[in-house]
C-alpha positions as CSV (number, residue, x, y, z in Angstrom):
1,M,0.1,0.1,0.0
2,S,1.3,3.5,-0.6
3,V,2.7,5.4,2.2
4,V,3.1,9.1,2.5
5,V,6.5,9.7,4.5
6,S,7.7,13.3,5.2
7,L,11.2,13.6,6.7
8,V,11.9,17.2,7.8
9,G,15.4,16.4,9.3
10,V,18.8,16.0,7.9
11,M,18.1,12.3,6.7
12,G,15.9,13.6,3.9
13,C,12.5,12.9,2.5
14,L,11.4,9.6,0.3
15,S,8.1,8.7,-1.3
16,P,7.2,5.0,-1.9
17,A,8.5,5.4,-5.5
18,G,11.8,6.9,-4.3
19,A,12.2,3.9,-2.0
20,A,12.0,1.5,-5.0
21,D,14.5,3.6,-6.9
22,T,16.9,3.4,-4.2
23,E,16.5,-0.3,-3.7
24,N,17.3,-0.6,-7.5
25,G,20.4,1.3,-7.0
26,E,19.4,4.2,-9.2
27,R,20.1,6.6,-6.2
28,A,22.6,4.7,-4.3
29,E,24.7,7.7,-4.0
30,D,22.5,8.9,-1.2
31,S,23.6,6.5,1.8
32,R,21.2,8.3,4.1
33,M,18.2,7.2,2.2
34,D,19.6,3.6,2.3
35,E,19.6,4.1,6.1
36,I,15.9,5.0,6.1
37,L,15.1,1.9,4.3
38,V,16.2,-0.6,6.9
39,T,13.8,0.9,9.5
40,P,11.4,0.4,11.0
41,Q,11.5,-3.3,11.9
42,G,8.7,-5.8,13.0
43,R,5.2,-4.4,14.0
44,V,5.8,-0.8,13.1
45,A,7.1,-1.7,9.6
46,D,4.0,-3.8,8.8
47,E,1.5,-1.2,10.1
48,V,3.3,1.8,8.4
49,T,3.9,-0.2,5.0
50,N,0.4,-1.2,4.6
51,A,-1.3,1.8,6.1
52,P,-4.1,2.9,3.9
53,A,-3.7,6.7,4.8
54,V,-1.2,9.5,5.0
55,V,1.7,8.7,7.1
56,E,4.3,11.3,8.4
57,T,7.6,9.9,9.8
58,R,10.2,11.6,12.0
59,T,13.5,9.8,13.0
60,A,15.8,10.2,16.0
61,E,18.2,12.2,13.9
62,E,15.5,14.6,12.9
63,L,14.3,15.1,16.5
64,K,17.6,16.5,17.5
65,R,16.5,19.7,15.6
66,I,13.8,20.4,18.2
67,N,13.9,21.8,21.7
68,L,12.9,18.7,23.5
69,V,12.0,18.7,27.2
70,D,9.6,15.7,27.0
71,S,8.3,13.4,24.2
72,S,5.2,15.4,23.5
73,D,7.6,18.0,21.9
74,V,8.4,15.6,19.1
75,F,5.1,16.5,17.3
76,R,5.5,20.2,17.1
77,N,6.6,20.5,13.5
78,M,4.3,18.0,12.2
79,P,1.5,18.9,9.6
80,D,-2.0,19.5,11.1
81,V,-0.8,18.4,14.5
82,Y,-1.0,20.4,17.7
83,V,0.0,19.6,21.3
84,R,-1.4,21.9,24.0
85,K,1.5,22.3,26.3
86,L,1.3,25.2,28.6
87,Y,4.6,24.7,30.3
88,P,7.3,22.0,31.0
89,G,6.2,19.3,33.4
90,T,2.4,19.7,32.9
91,T,0.4,16.7,33.0
92,N,-2.2,18.2,30.6
93,R,-0.8,17.8,27.1
94,P,-3.5,16.7,24.8
95,L,-2.6,15.7,21.2
96,A,-4.7,16.9,18.3
97,I,-4.4,15.5,14.9
98,R,-6.0,16.6,11.7
99,S,-8.1,19.5,12.7
100,N,-9.7,17.9,15.9
101,P,-10.0,19.9,19.2
102,A,-7.1,19.3,21.6
103,S,-9.8,19.0,24.4
104,M,-11.4,15.9,22.7
105,T,-8.3,13.7,23.7
106,A,-10.3,10.4,22.9
107,R,-10.0,11.3,19.2
108,S,-6.2,10.5,19.1
109,L,-4.6,7.1,19.7
110,V,-0.9,6.9,20.9
111,L,1.2,3.8,21.1
112,V,4.6,3.1,22.2
113,D,6.1,-0.1,21.0
114,G,2.7,-1.2,20.4
115,I,1.5,-0.3,24.0
116,R,-1.3,2.0,24.5
117,I,-0.5,5.2,26.6
118,S,-3.7,7.0,25.7
119,D,-5.8,7.9,28.6
120,F,-9.3,7.2,27.8
121,T,-10.7,7.5,31.3
122,N,-12.0,10.9,30.1
123,S,-11.9,13.0,27.1
124,S,-10.5,16.6,28.2
125,N,-7.4,18.6,28.4
126,S,-6.6,16.7,31.6
127,N,-6.5,13.5,29.8
128,G,-3.7,13.8,27.2
129,P,-1.5,10.7,26.5
130,K,1.0,9.6,29.3
131,W,4.1,11.1,27.6
132,Q,6.2,10.5,30.6
133,M,6.3,6.7,29.8
134,V,8.8,7.4,26.9
135,A,11.8,9.7,27.0
136,P,12.9,11.5,23.9
137,D,16.4,10.1,24.1
138,E,15.1,6.6,23.5
139,I,12.8,7.3,20.6
140,E,14.1,5.6,17.3
141,R,11.2,6.9,15.0
142,I,7.7,8.2,15.1
143,D,5.1,7.2,12.4
144,L,1.9,9.3,12.5
145,I,-1.1,7.8,10.5
146,Y,-3.8,10.4,9.8
147,G,-7.4,9.3,10.1
148,P,-9.5,6.4,11.0
149,F,-8.7,4.3,7.8
150,S,-6.9,1.3,9.5
151,A,-9.0,-1.6,10.6
152,A,-6.3,-2.6,13.0
153,Q,-7.0,0.7,15.1
154,S,-10.1,1.6,17.1
155,G,-12.4,4.6,16.6
156,N,-10.0,6.6,18.9
157,S,-8.0,6.9,15.7
158,L,-10.7,9.3,14.5
159,G,-8.1,12.0,14.2
160,G,-5.1,9.8,13.8
161,T,-2.7,7.3,15.4
162,A,0.9,8.0,16.7
163,L,3.1,4.9,16.6
164,I,6.3,5.6,18.7
165,S,9.1,3.1,18.3
166,T,11.9,3.0,20.8
167,R,15.4,1.4,20.3
168,M,17.3,-1.4,22.3
169,P,21.0,-1.3,22.6
170,E,23.3,-3.4,20.3
171,K,26.2,-3.1,22.5
172,R,27.1,-1.4,25.8
173,E,26.3,2.3,25.9
174,A,25.7,5.0,28.5
175,S,24.9,8.7,28.5
176,V,24.3,11.7,30.9
177,E,22.5,14.9,29.9
178,A,22.0,18.0,32.1
179,G,19.7,20.7,30.9
180,Y,18.7,24.3,32.0
181,T,15.6,26.4,31.0
182,Y,14.6,30.0,31.7
183,Q,11.7,32.2,30.9
184,H,10.6,35.5,32.2
185,A,6.8,35.2,32.8
186,K,4.9,38.4,32.5
187,E,1.1,39.2,32.2
188,Y,-1.1,41.9,34.0
189,K,1.0,42.6,37.1
190,T,2.8,39.3,37.1
191,S,6.5,39.5,36.4
192,E,8.9,36.8,37.5
193,D,11.8,34.7,36.4
194,M,11.1,31.1,35.9
195,H,14.2,28.6,36.1
196,G,14.1,24.9,35.4
197,Y,16.4,22.0,35.4
198,N,16.4,18.6,33.9
199,A,18.7,15.6,34.0
200,H,18.5,12.4,32.0
201,A,20.9,9.2,32.5
202,S,20.7,5.9,30.7
203,F,22.6,2.7,30.5
204,G,22.1,-0.2,28.3
205,D,23.9,-3.4,27.1
206,K,23.4,-6.5,25.0
207,A,24.8,-10.0,25.9
208,G,24.0,-12.6,23.5
209,P,20.2,-12.9,23.1
210,L,19.5,-10.5,26.0
211,S,19.5,-6.7,25.9
212,F,18.4,-4.2,28.4
213,M,18.1,-0.4,28.9
214,L,17.5,1.5,32.1
215,W,17.1,5.2,32.2
216,Y,16.1,7.9,34.8
217,D,14.8,11.3,34.1
218,R,14.1,14.2,36.5
219,L,12.6,17.7,35.7
220,E,12.5,20.4,38.3
221,T,11.0,23.8,37.4
222,R,8.9,26.7,38.4
223,V,6.2,27.7,36.0
224,Q,4.1,30.7,35.4
225,P,0.6,31.3,36.7
226,I,-2.1,29.9,34.4
227,T,-5.2,31.0,36.2
228,Y,-6.4,34.8,37.1
229,M,-9.1,35.9,39.4
230,T,-11.4,38.1,37.2
231,S,-14.9,39.6,37.6
232,P,-17.1,41.1,35.0
233,V,-17.6,44.8,35.8
234,S,-21.4,44.3,35.4
235,A,-21.2,41.9,38.5
236,G,-20.8,44.8,40.9
237,K,-23.4,45.6,43.4
238,A,-24.1,48.8,45.8
239,A,-21.0,50.1,47.3
240,S,-20.0,48.7,50.5
241,G,-17.6,51.4,51.6
242,S,-14.3,49.6,51.7
243,A,-12.4,50.9,48.7
244,A,-9.7,48.7,47.1
245,G,-6.9,49.6,44.8
246,G,-4.3,47.6,42.7
247,F,-6.9,46.0,40.3
248,L,-6.5,46.1,36.5
249,S,-9.1,45.9,33.8
250,D,-9.5,44.8,30.3
251,T,-11.9,43.2,27.8
252,D,-12.9,39.6,28.1
253,P,-13.1,37.3,24.9
254,K,-16.8,38.2,24.5
255,G,-16.2,41.9,24.5
256,Q,-17.4,42.7,28.1
257,Q,-15.4,44.9,30.5
258,R,-13.8,42.9,33.5
259,Y,-11.5,43.4,36.4
260,I,-8.5,41.4,37.1
261,F,-7.8,40.9,40.8
262,G,-4.8,38.7,40.8
263,S,-3.3,35.3,40.0
264,T,-3.0,31.8,41.5
265,G,0.7,32.4,41.6
266,T,3.6,30.4,40.3
267,T,3.9,26.5,40.6
268,Y,6.8,24.4,41.6
269,V,7.0,21.2,39.5
270,I,9.2,18.1,40.2
271,N,8.9,15.1,37.8
272,D,10.9,11.8,38.5
273,T,10.8,8.8,35.9
274,A,12.5,5.5,35.7
275,K,12.2,2.9,33.1
276,L,13.5,-0.5,32.5
277,K,13.4,-2.3,29.2
278,L,14.3,-6.0,28.7
279,A,14.4,-7.8,25.4
280,Y,15.2,-11.5,24.6
281,E,15.8,-12.7,21.0
282,L,14.4,-16.2,20.4
283,P,15.9,-18.4,17.6
284,D,12.8,-18.5,15.3
285,E,13.1,-14.7,14.5
286,S,11.2,-13.6,17.5
287,Q,11.5,-11.4,20.4
288,L,10.2,-11.0,24.0
289,R,10.1,-7.5,25.5
290,F,9.1,-6.4,29.0
291,N,8.7,-2.8,30.1
292,F,8.3,-1.3,33.5
293,V,7.9,2.5,34.2
294,F,7.4,4.4,37.4
295,W,6.6,8.0,37.3
296,D,6.5,10.3,40.4
297,A,5.2,13.9,40.1
298,T,4.6,16.7,42.6
299,Q,3.2,20.2,42.0
300,D,3.1,22.8,44.8
301,T,1.1,26.1,44.0
302,D,2.5,28.0,46.9
303,S,2.4,31.8,46.1
304,P,-1.2,33.2,45.6
305,D,-0.8,36.7,44.3
306,S,-3.7,39.2,45.0
307,Y,-3.2,42.5,43.3
308,L,-5.7,44.1,45.7
309,R,-4.8,46.5,48.4
310,D,-6.9,48.3,51.1
311,A,-6.5,51.8,52.2
312,N,-3.6,50.8,54.5
313,G,-1.7,48.9,51.8
314,N,-2.7,45.6,53.1
315,T,-3.2,42.7,50.7
316,I,-6.8,41.7,50.2
317,Y,-7.4,37.9,49.5
318,S,-11.2,37.6,50.3
319,G,-14.2,39.4,51.4
320,T,-16.2,42.4,50.0
321,F,-14.6,45.5,48.7
322,D,-15.3,48.4,46.6
323,V,-13.8,49.0,42.9
324,N,-14.8,52.3,41.2
325,G,-17.9,52.7,43.4
326,R,-19.2,49.4,43.2
327,S,-18.9,46.3,45.5
328,Y,-17.4,42.9,44.6
329,T,-16.7,39.8,46.8
330,L,-14.1,37.4,46.7
331,S,-14.7,33.7,48.4
332,P,-12.0,32.7,51.0
333,S,-11.0,30.0,48.4
334,A,-10.4,32.2,45.5
335,F,-6.7,32.5,46.3
336,Y,-5.7,29.1,47.5
337,Y,-2.6,26.8,48.1
338,Q,-2.6,23.5,46.6
339,K,-0.3,20.5,46.7
340,S,-0.7,17.4,44.3
341,H,1.3,14.0,44.3
342,K,0.9,11.5,41.4
343,Q,2.5,8.2,41.0
344,D,2.0,6.0,37.9
345,M,3.2,2.6,36.8
346,L,3.2,0.9,33.6
347,Y,3.7,-2.9,33.1
348,A,4.0,-4.1,29.5
349,L,4.9,-7.6,28.0
350,S,5.0,-8.1,24.3
351,Y,6.0,-10.9,21.8
352,T,6.9,-10.3,18.2
353,R,7.6,-12.9,15.5
354,N,8.8,-11.3,12.2
355,P,10.3,-13.7,9.7
356,D,11.1,-12.6,6.1
357,K,8.7,-15.2,5.0
358,G,5.9,-16.9,6.7
359,V,3.5,-15.9,9.5
360,K,4.1,-12.8,11.5
361,L,2.7,-12.5,14.9
362,T,2.5,-9.7,17.7
363,A,0.9,-10.1,21.0
364,S,1.0,-7.7,24.0
365,L,-0.4,-7.3,27.4
366,S,-0.3,-4.1,29.4
367,Y,-1.4,-2.6,32.6
368,Y,-1.4,1.1,33.3
369,D,-1.8,1.7,37.1
370,I,-2.9,5.2,38.4
371,Y,-1.4,4.2,41.7
372,K,-1.8,7.7,43.5
373,D,-3.3,10.9,42.4
374,Q,-4.0,13.0,45.3
375,T,-4.7,16.8,45.3
376,R,-4.9,18.9,48.7
377,K,-6.2,22.4,48.5
378,S,-7.0,25.1,50.8
379,S,-10.5,26.6,51.2
380,T,-9.8,29.5,53.6
381,A,-8.1,32.6,52.9
382,P,-4.2,33.4,52.7
383,P,-1.9,33.8,54.2
384,L,-3.0,31.7,57.2
385,A,-4.2,28.9,54.9
386,E,-0.6,28.1,54.0
387,H,-0.3,26.5,57.3
388,G,-3.5,24.3,57.2
389,G,-7.1,24.7,57.9
390,A,-10.2,23.8,56.1
391,G,-9.9,22.5,52.4
392,T,-10.5,19.6,50.3
393,V,-8.6,16.4,49.4
394,G,-9.1,14.7,46.1
395,D,-8.0,11.0,45.6
396,N,-8.1,9.4,42.3
397,G,-7.3,5.9,41.4
398,G,-7.9,3.7,38.3
399,G,-6.0,2.8,35.2
400,W,-6.4,0.4,32.2
401,Y,-5.6,-3.0,30.8
402,T,-5.1,-3.7,27.2
403,A,-4.6,-7.0,25.3
404,D,-3.7,-7.3,21.6
405,L,-3.0,-10.2,19.0
406,K,-2.3,-9.7,15.5
407,V,-1.3,-12.2,12.8
408,S,-0.2,-11.6,9.2
409,H,0.8,-13.3,6.2
410,D,1.7,-12.7,2.4
411,L,-0.1,-14.6,-0.1
412,N,0.4,-14.7,-3.9
413,W,-2.7,-14.8,-5.9
414,L,-3.6,-12.4,-8.7
415,G,-0.8,-10.4,-7.2
416,T,0.5,-10.1,-3.8
417,H,-1.8,-10.0,-0.6
418,T,-0.7,-9.0,3.0
419,V,-3.7,-10.3,5.0
420,A,-3.8,-9.6,8.8
421,G,-6.3,-10.0,11.4
422,G,-6.4,-9.8,15.2
423,Y,-8.2,-9.2,18.5
424,H,-8.0,-6.2,20.8
425,Y,-9.3,-5.8,24.6
426,D,-9.3,-2.9,26.8
427,Q,-10.8,-1.9,30.1
428,Y,-10.7,1.6,31.7
429,M,-11.5,2.1,35.3
430,V,-12.1,5.3,37.5
431,D,-12.5,5.6,41.1
432,S,-12.4,9.1,42.3
433,E,-13.1,10.6,45.8
434,T,-13.4,14.3,46.9
435,W,-13.3,14.7,50.7
436,N,-14.0,17.8,52.9
437,A,-10.9,18.4,55.2
438,S,-10.5,20.1,58.6
439,N,-6.9,20.3,57.7
440,W,-6.0,20.3,54.0
441,K,-2.3,20.4,54.5
442,S,-2.1,17.4,57.0
443,D,-4.7,15.6,55.0
444,I,-7.3,15.3,57.8
445,R,-10.5,14.1,56.3
446,T,-14.0,14.7,57.7
447,T,-16.8,13.8,55.2
448,L,-17.0,12.6,51.6
449,S,-18.2,15.3,49.4
450,K,-18.4,13.2,46.2
451,G,-17.4,9.7,45.2
452,E,-17.4,8.5,41.5
453,K,-16.7,5.3,40.0
454,G,-17.1,3.6,36.5
455,K,-15.7,1.3,33.9
456,T,-15.9,0.8,30.0
457,S,-14.6,-2.2,28.1
458,T,-14.0,-2.9,24.5
459,H,-13.7,-6.1,22.6
460,A,-12.7,-6.1,19.0
461,L,-11.8,-8.2,15.8
462,F,-10.5,-7.1,12.8
463,L,-9.6,-8.3,9.2
464,E,-7.6,-6.5,6.7
465,D,-6.0,-7.2,3.1
466,S,-3.6,-5.0,1.5
467,W,-3.6,-6.2,-2.2
468,N,-0.9,-5.1,-4.6
469,I,-2.6,-6.1,-7.8
470,T,0.0,-4.7,-10.2
471,P,3.1,-2.3,-9.7
472,Q,0.6,0.4,-10.3
473,W,-2.4,-0.5,-8.5
474,T,-3.1,-1.4,-4.7
475,L,-6.3,-2.2,-3.0
476,Y,-6.9,-2.2,0.7
477,L,-10.0,-3.9,2.2
478,G,-10.6,-4.1,5.9
479,G,-13.3,-4.2,8.6
480,R,-13.5,-4.1,12.6
481,Y,-16.4,-5.2,14.8
482,E,-16.4,-3.8,18.2
483,W,-18.5,-4.9,21.4
484,W,-18.3,-1.8,23.8
485,D,-19.7,-1.6,27.4
486,G,-19.9,1.2,29.9
487,F,-20.9,-0.3,33.3
488,D,-20.5,-0.2,37.3
489,G,-21.0,3.6,37.4
490,S,-22.0,5.0,40.7
491,K,-21.8,8.2,42.8
492,S,-21.6,8.6,46.6
493,T,-21.7,11.3,49.2
494,D,-22.0,11.5,53.0
495,T,-25.0,12.9,54.6
496,G,-26.2,13.5,58.2
497,S,-27.6,10.0,58.2
498,G,-24.7,8.3,56.7
499,R,-23.3,7.6,53.0
500,V,-25.7,7.6,50.1
501,T,-24.6,5.6,47.1
502,T,-26.6,5.8,43.7
503,R,-25.8,3.6,40.7
504,L,-26.1,4.6,37.2
505,P,-27.5,2.5,34.4
506,D,-25.1,0.4,32.3
507,Q,-24.7,1.0,28.5
508,G,-23.6,-1.2,25.6
509,Y,-23.1,-1.0,21.8
510,H,-21.8,-3.0,19.1
511,D,-20.8,-1.9,15.7
512,F,-19.0,-2.7,12.4
513,S,-16.6,-0.4,10.8
514,P,-15.6,-1.2,7.1
515,K,-12.6,0.4,5.5
516,F,-11.5,0.9,2.0
517,A,-8.5,2.4,0.2
518,I,-7.5,2.3,-3.7
519,T,-3.9,3.6,-4.8
520,Y,-2.6,4.2,-8.4
521,K,0.9,4.9,-9.3
522,P,1.0,6.2,-12.8
523,T,4.8,6.6,-12.9
524,P,7.4,5.9,-10.1
525,D,7.4,9.5,-9.0
526,W,3.5,10.0,-8.6
527,S,1.1,8.4,-6.4
528,L,-2.7,8.9,-6.0
529,R,-4.9,7.5,-3.2
530,Y,-8.4,7.6,-2.0
531,S,-9.4,6.3,1.4
532,L,-12.8,5.7,3.0
533,G,-13.6,4.5,6.4
534,I,-16.2,4.5,9.0
535,A,-15.2,4.4,12.8
536,N,-17.0,4.6,16.0
537,R,-15.6,6.4,19.1
538,Y,-17.2,5.2,22.3
539,P,-17.8,7.3,25.2
540,T,-15.3,7.4,28.2
541,V,-16.0,6.9,31.8
542,G,-15.9,10.6,32.5
543,E,-18.1,11.5,29.6
544,L,-20.6,8.9,30.8
545,F,-20.7,9.0,34.6
546,Y,-19.2,12.3,35.9
547,G,-21.6,14.8,37.5
548,G,-22.8,15.6,41.1
549,I,-24.9,14.1,43.8
550,N,-27.0,15.8,46.4
551,S,-27.7,14.8,50.0
552,S,-30.9,12.9,48.8
553,G,-28.8,10.6,46.4
554,I,-30.2,12.4,43.4
555,I,-27.5,12.5,40.7
556,T,-27.1,15.6,38.6
557,N,-25.6,16.1,35.2
558,P,-24.1,12.7,34.1
559,N,-25.2,11.2,30.8
560,P,-25.0,7.5,30.7
561,D,-27.3,7.6,27.6
562,L,-24.5,9.1,25.5
563,K,-24.3,7.5,22.0
564,P,-20.9,6.7,20.4
565,E,-19.5,9.2,17.9
566,Q,-19.7,7.7,14.3
567,V,-17.5,9.2,11.6
568,L,-17.5,8.8,7.9
569,A,-14.0,9.8,6.8
570,H,-12.6,10.4,3.3
571,D,-9.2,11.3,2.1
572,F,-7.8,11.9,-1.3
573,T,-3.9,12.3,-1.3
574,I,-1.4,13.0,-4.3
575,I,2.1,12.5,-3.6
576,R,5.0,13.6,-5.9
577,D,8.6,12.6,-5.2
578,L,10.8,15.6,-5.9
579,W,13.8,14.2,-7.9
580,G,14.9,11.9,-5.1
581,H,15.6,15.0,-2.8
582,G,12.2,15.4,-1.1
583,E,8.5,15.2,-1.4
584,A,5.4,17.1,-1.9
585,R,2.0,16.0,-0.6
586,L,-1.4,17.4,-1.3
587,S,-4.3,15.9,0.8
588,F,-8.1,16.6,0.7
589,F,-10.1,15.1,3.6
590,Q,-13.8,15.1,5.0
591,N,-15.0,13.8,8.3
592,E,-18.8,13.7,8.9
593,V,-19.4,13.0,12.6
594,K,-22.8,12.0,13.9
595,D,-23.3,12.3,17.7
596,A,-20.2,14.3,18.3
597,I,-19.5,14.2,22.2
598,Y,-19.0,17.8,23.5
599,S,-19.7,19.5,26.9
600,Q,-22.6,22.1,26.2
601,T,-25.5,23.6,27.8
602,N,-28.9,22.2,26.8
603,Y,-31.0,25.1,25.5
604,Y,-34.2,23.6,27.1
605,T,-33.3,22.0,30.2
606,N,-30.3,24.4,31.1
607,V,-28.2,21.4,32.0
608,T,-24.6,21.5,31.3
609,N,-22.8,18.2,30.6
610,Y,-21.4,16.0,27.9
611,Q,-24.0,15.8,25.2
612,N,-24.2,14.5,21.6
613,V,-24.0,17.2,18.9
614,D,-26.1,15.6,16.2
615,E,-23.9,16.4,13.2
616,V,-20.5,18.1,12.6
617,R,-18.7,18.2,9.1
618,T,-15.1,19.0,8.8
619,R,-13.7,19.6,5.5
620,G,-9.9,20.2,5.1
621,V,-6.8,20.4,2.8
622,E,-3.3,19.7,3.8
623,V,-0.1,20.7,1.8
624,S,3.4,19.6,2.9
625,V,6.7,20.0,1.0
626,D,10.1,18.7,2.1
627,L,13.5,19.4,0.3
628,R,16.8,18.1,0.9
629,R,20.1,18.7,-1.0
630,L,19.3,22.3,-1.7
631,P,22.0,24.3,-3.6
632,L,23.8,24.9,-0.3
633,E,25.3,21.6,1.0
634,G,23.6,20.6,4.3
635,L,20.8,22.9,3.8
636,G,17.2,21.6,4.3
637,F,13.7,23.1,4.1
638,S,10.1,22.0,4.9
639,A,6.9,23.7,5.0
640,N,3.2,22.7,5.6
641,A,-0.2,24.2,5.8
642,A,-3.6,23.0,6.8
643,W,-7.1,24.7,6.1
644,A,-10.2,23.2,7.8
645,D,-13.8,24.2,8.1
646,A,-15.3,22.4,11.0
647,R,-19.0,23.2,10.9
648,I,-22.0,22.3,13.1
649,L,-24.8,21.0,10.9
650,K,-27.2,19.9,13.3
651,N,-27.6,20.4,17.0
652,D,-31.1,20.0,18.5
653,T,-30.0,20.7,22.1
654,V,-28.2,24.0,21.2
655,P,-30.1,25.4,18.1
656,D,-28.0,28.6,18.1
657,S,-25.0,26.8,17.3
658,V,-26.1,25.3,13.9
659,G,-24.0,26.7,11.1
660,K,-21.2,27.8,13.5
661,Q,-17.8,26.8,13.6
662,F,-17.0,23.9,15.8
663,P,-14.9,25.1,18.9
664,R,-11.3,25.0,19.2
665,V,-10.5,24.1,15.5
666,P,-8.6,27.0,13.7
667,K,-9.1,27.6,10.1
668,W,-5.3,27.6,9.5
669,R,-2.2,25.9,10.8
670,T,1.1,26.5,8.9
671,K,4.6,25.6,9.9
672,F,8.1,25.8,8.4
673,T,11.5,24.4,9.3
674,L,14.9,25.7,8.0
675,D,17.9,23.8,9.1
676,Y,21.7,23.8,8.2
677,A,24.3,21.1,9.0
678,P,27.4,21.7,7.0
679,T,29.4,19.0,8.8
680,E,28.6,16.2,11.2
681,R,29.8,18.3,14.2
682,W,27.2,21.1,14.2
683,F,23.8,22.4,13.0
684,V,21.3,25.2,13.3
685,A,17.6,25.1,12.8
686,F,15.0,27.7,12.7
687,S,11.2,27.0,12.6
688,G,8.0,28.9,12.7
689,N,4.3,28.0,13.8
690,Y,1.2,29.9,12.9
691,A,-2.5,29.2,13.9
692,S,-5.4,31.4,13.2
693,K,-7.9,32.2,16.0
694,P,-10.4,29.6,16.8
695,Y,-13.6,30.0,18.8
696,N,-14.2,28.7,22.1
697,S,-17.9,28.7,22.4
698,L,-20.5,26.9,20.4
699,D,-22.3,30.1,19.3
700,N,-19.0,31.6,18.2
701,S,-19.6,34.8,20.3
702,D,-16.0,34.9,21.6
703,T,-14.5,37.1,18.8
704,R,-11.5,38.3,21.1
705,G,-8.6,36.4,22.5
706,G,-6.7,37.1,25.6
707,Y,-7.0,35.5,29.0
708,G,-9.9,32.9,29.0
709,G,-10.1,33.0,25.2
710,L,-8.2,31.6,22.3
711,D,-5.6,33.6,20.4
712,D,-4.0,33.4,16.9
713,Y,-0.3,33.2,17.2
714,L,2.8,33.3,15.1
715,I,5.8,32.0,17.0
716,F,9.5,31.1,16.1
717,D,11.8,28.5,17.5
718,T,15.5,28.1,17.0
719,R,18.1,25.5,18.0
720,A,21.9,25.0,17.6
721,S,24.1,22.1,18.5
722,Y,27.8,21.7,18.5
723,K,29.7,18.3,18.9
724,V,32.6,19.4,21.0
725,N,34.4,15.9,20.6
726,E,33.3,12.3,20.1
727,N,31.6,12.1,23.4
728,L,30.5,15.6,24.3
729,T,27.7,17.6,22.6
730,A,26.4,21.0,23.6
731,S,23.0,22.6,22.6
732,F,21.3,25.8,22.8
733,G,17.8,26.9,21.8
734,V,15.1,29.3,22.2
735,D,11.3,28.8,22.0
736,N,8.8,31.7,21.3
737,L,11.7,33.8,20.1
738,T,9.9,36.9,19.7
739,D,8.3,36.6,23.2
740,V,4.6,36.4,22.2
741,L,1.9,36.4,24.6
742,Y,-1.0,34.0,23.7
743,H,-3.5,31.9,25.2
744,E,-5.6,28.9,24.8
745,S,-7.9,29.7,27.8
746,H,-4.6,30.0,29.8
747,P,-1.4,31.6,28.9
748,Y,1.4,29.7,27.2
749,A,5.1,30.1,28.3
750,R,6.9,33.3,27.2
751,R,10.3,33.3,25.4
752,T,12.0,30.2,26.8
753,F,15.7,29.5,26.6
754,Y,17.3,26.0,26.7
755,A,20.9,25.0,27.2
756,S,22.2,21.4,27.6
757,M,25.3,19.2,27.8
758,K,25.1,15.6,26.8
759,Y,28.0,13.1,27.4
760,T,28.0,9.8,25.9
761,F,30.3,6.9,26.9
């Protein structure tokens, strides 16, 4: 099957036609292209080679051109891809592929060595992939498959699927790296220096059939405030007589005047991760792998920053005060202290059999354990609240299990068939509690404010055939049948007469998802492909069961009757190999989604929760060009642009949204990268990233940006690296070079400097 492969780094670009030419020796002078041909191996090679869709690839060499603090950074220059990362170390880093909203995280699927790290316990900004389970230094390559056109992947691939492949050592190796980051955060009256430090060490070896790799990573940084205390000017009441100063004013995203009273202050972040990988080569061209990852993270929001001052110059954190002759009130919990502690573990076992001829087989089991997720927060006013007092304690648990089996075999009959089939199972679990506490800092709990539980599970069977009919024609046919259930949903709360628990009804669906693609190569340099697929994206635990419960046991605002999202996806892609030195791609796509799951307020009942938007249609165009071997030796250039029109066609619960743009989908995303590597010892890279302003509301009434809204932006990044000697490499980079202030509801980091030293043994 045809594959679109765009390589933006120094190793170059290659279309399927270009690959064939290189194998035939017509371009043998480019040894770097030969290196590309030998990777990837095993499961990733099979999925990418036969993918009936657009595939963008990045190699380890290319990733060196990016300022990488964590693995989510590797996607930043890919076409029509967006990662919402407000600051280093954040646990909220959703991935959006092909003009989907970043907040709809259940529409992107991420696998590391075939193991799922996507968090489908909910679909929100807080449920991005668990990027901490993979380190940038261990990544061998990334293959990003656009759209739900593969029968091997679930409906969570509605936007796309990211396949991350990591390497195992071929001999003894070790490395240590130390880095430093700096930004000066400034917005409203906040103006502070933010320093960060990160360290990474790894050691690996191979002895006969056994190889292993062990690495440890630590990030320690202070990050900018992302939440500000605001109030509409219109919310003021009759004056109380206690005047306050120090406030600021501006215009909110909907054009209304508001006051800014302060920020939550900076947060101190520490992330520690350790990973062990074992691989054992068996004599029948097969391999066993075992992965264990432990992640420990703390965040301490310890410096609430009120701008308000009374007549004596004292800081006002709560209470009633006057601003410009009108009275406003801040609750005692408006400015707060908060400490969070998270510990996650991943266990994964996989088996791969990948002979040159015969049956290929992959099997894997994994368990992601959210072992600890505790957040303690004050509810009384600073500064006394810093030492304890009333507050809340949140305890979240859960995780997910997965099991996968895939078998494939090549058959010769009227051409060459690659036939594959398999089975998938997953179960996601949530057990969440929020407690009232008499002392938030010492974790002294009193009564259960709200308890939430729920599970989802999916069984799936798939079958696919990639049929190379002639050297010019390839046909792909596939189908996936899924059985999904949402069950064991319940809510609890403590009342004066004891604990009240109410159960939610179970839900279940089963669906068939057919797939089709046809590829035509009129010449070795051209490839045309049309892909068609139906996919079903099932609700998550959070979308089904989250909500409230009152003292009578009455549950408010869950929606266990949610229907799955069903998409009919189209893609037409044209690929042109550029004289063996690059590639150009033009893609037209359309996604027709019925029953899109989105949080909205019902026009008739005034209930806000996850609801089905009847019909949303997204039409888009992607253009990508990559060039190597420009007139100046070592100079490379890539650029891509994506245009999308995501429109609500029907929404009976919110009629005013019909005809409007779907929230958080910008019309335009454009990116470019220019890199120069005249020798093997050093390189420089410069890139730009533009996104037009999307809307944040269903009625598109938020025409302005700023805090609380969504901005358009144009940012530039740069990076340089110098190999001091065979073992030591020094790097320096800057993100957001022009120090742009921009928001996706919350502010992004300002101009950020990176410096690192890496020593390999």
